[in-house]
C-alpha positions, 0 to 999 in steps of 0.5 A, a space after each residue: 548287612 543283613 538286608 544286603 545278604 537277603 538281596 543277593 539271595 533273592 536275585 539268584 533265585 528262580 522266580 515265576 510270574 503270577 505264582 505264590 511261593 513260600 519265603 525262604 528262611 530269612 524272609 519270615 513275616 515281619 514285626 512292626 519294629 523291623 520297619 522302624 527307621 530309627 531302630 534300623 539306623 541304631 542297629 546299622 549306623 554304618 549304613 545310614 548313608 548307603 543305598 543299593 544299586 538298582 537294575 535298569 533296563 538299557 535303552 538308547 541314550 538318545 531315546 532317554 534324552 528325548 523322554 526326559 524332556 520336560 514341557 510346560 504345556 501338558 502339565 499346564 493343561 492338566 493343572 488348569 483342568 484339575 483346578 477348573 473342575 475343583 472350582 466348578 464342583 466346589 461352587 456347585 456343591 455349595 450352591 446345592 446346599 443340603 440337597 441330596 443332589 449335592 452328594 455326588 458333586 461333593 464326592 467328585 470334588 473330594 476325589 479331585 481334592 483328596 486324590 488328584 492332589 497326591 499325584 500332583 504332589 508326586 510329580 511336582 515334587 520330582 520336578 518333572 511336571 513342568 519345564 519352568 521351575 516356579 510352576 513346579 514349585 507352586 503346584 507342589 506347595 498347593 498339592 502338599 497342603 491339600 494332601 497334608 504332606 509337609 513339602 520339606 519332610 515328604 521331599 526327603 521321604 520320597 527321595 528315600 523311597 526311590 533310593 531304597 524302595 521296599 528296603 525294610 527299615 530304610 523305606 519310610 513309604 511302605 504302605 503294605 507291610 508283611 503282614 499288612 495292617 488290615 484295619 489301618 489300611 481300610 481306614 486309610 481309604 477314608 484318610 483317617 490314619 494319614 490325617 491323624 499322623 499329619 496333625 500329630 507331626 504338625 503339633 510336634 513341629 509346633 513344639 520345636 521338634 522333629 519326629 524321630 523317624 523324620 530326623 533319620 532322613 531329613 538334613 538338620 539344616 531343613 528342620 526349621 523350614 519344615 517346622 515353619 510350614 507346620 505353623 502356617 498350616 495349623 494357622 490356616 486350619 484354625 482359620 477354617 474351623 473358626 469360619 465354620 463357627 462364625 458362619 454356622 456352617 460346615 461349608 468351609 471345612 467341606 471345601 478345605 480339609 475334609 476332602 482329604 478324608 472323603 476323597 482319599 479312596 482313589 489314591 489309596 486304591 491306586 497306591 496300594 497296587 504299586 508294590 502290594 503283595 510283591 517282594 521286599 529287600 530286592 534290588 530290581 523294581 521288576 520284582 517289587 513294583 507293579 505296572 497296571 493299565 488303567 482307564 483314562 479318568 484314573 490315569 488323569 487323577 493318577 497322572 500316569 503313575 500306573 506305569 510304576 515300574 517304568 517310573 521307578 527305573 527312570 524317575 526323571 521321565 515326566 508323567 506324560 512321557 511314561 506311556 512312551 517309556 513303557 513301549 521301550 521297556 515292556 519287553 524286559 518287564 513282567 506282563 502288566 496287570 490289565 486293569 485295576 481289578 486284575 491287580 487287586 485280583 492277584 494282590 488280595 489273596 496274597 494279603 489274606 494269606 499273609 494275615 493268616 500267618 503264611 510267608 507268601 508273596 507274588 513272584 515274577 518271571 523276568 524276560 530271558 534276554 536280560 534276566 
């Protein structure tokens, strides 16, 4: 396989943390077609069910077993707090009406709706947030609706993201390509491309079809379920819009739907630094994934996904145990970024150079003991 040869080559190269390095001859800046899942599957039909083996830092089995223990209380606490804040801020913003005092309240509500839902979708989708299965299921379904991600299609999309992280042509969740789509990325801070894509897919499902890329990773037996959910969601959004006309007010859509636009900036801010500016087509998450220390508010919104290398190495560890996992793994990982600002400071210059046509990426020093 072409990408397998690339993986082997990169793992044998000497790398250094925090430096820029020209890509080798096999890693020139890519075209959008190379990220096309349908095209890759047609060109590599024998590889459609193959995924690479990933490096994992070895830890004691007893420690791992303890870290993988799921508990209801931490997730229940964070869920009650989130939805309590949503009810309080949503009610407060509605009562303030057209006053300018409502603006910061709406902005706070928007982040809780449009960004915190992203991490809840993620953790409940992994089935690791709660010990009780039905609690995961309920939070997952609600969060999927809020973030406009079909719970069927995104379950399989994210599973592929973990088995083929940043493998070009296989990973459907690569946010920053090489070179990055600058306008698309900036608009996504306001949720615009994502929301357009979500409704486009819902309408395709309404016609009884799946999007071509979805068909590459979703079993056919689950297509009807995905389509049914799209029917239900479109009916709900139609009801919200109808309510606006009947009430002669924007309030219904400001509470349901629009926060996915005006509240999307935080999850895009934190999401881009997960893998942005790092290497692709490698089989070591220490090379293509970034851990970033964050403030407590962002960690609540993000549910500790700032420990992202750790999460990719051991995705069965619940979010509330990731800080402890980090302590066990950190001696075998590249130094984490000290803040969100530090992560952008190292990532953005690389993205600008890629936009100028330079084949550059950030490379990492791996600890000597398990290099």
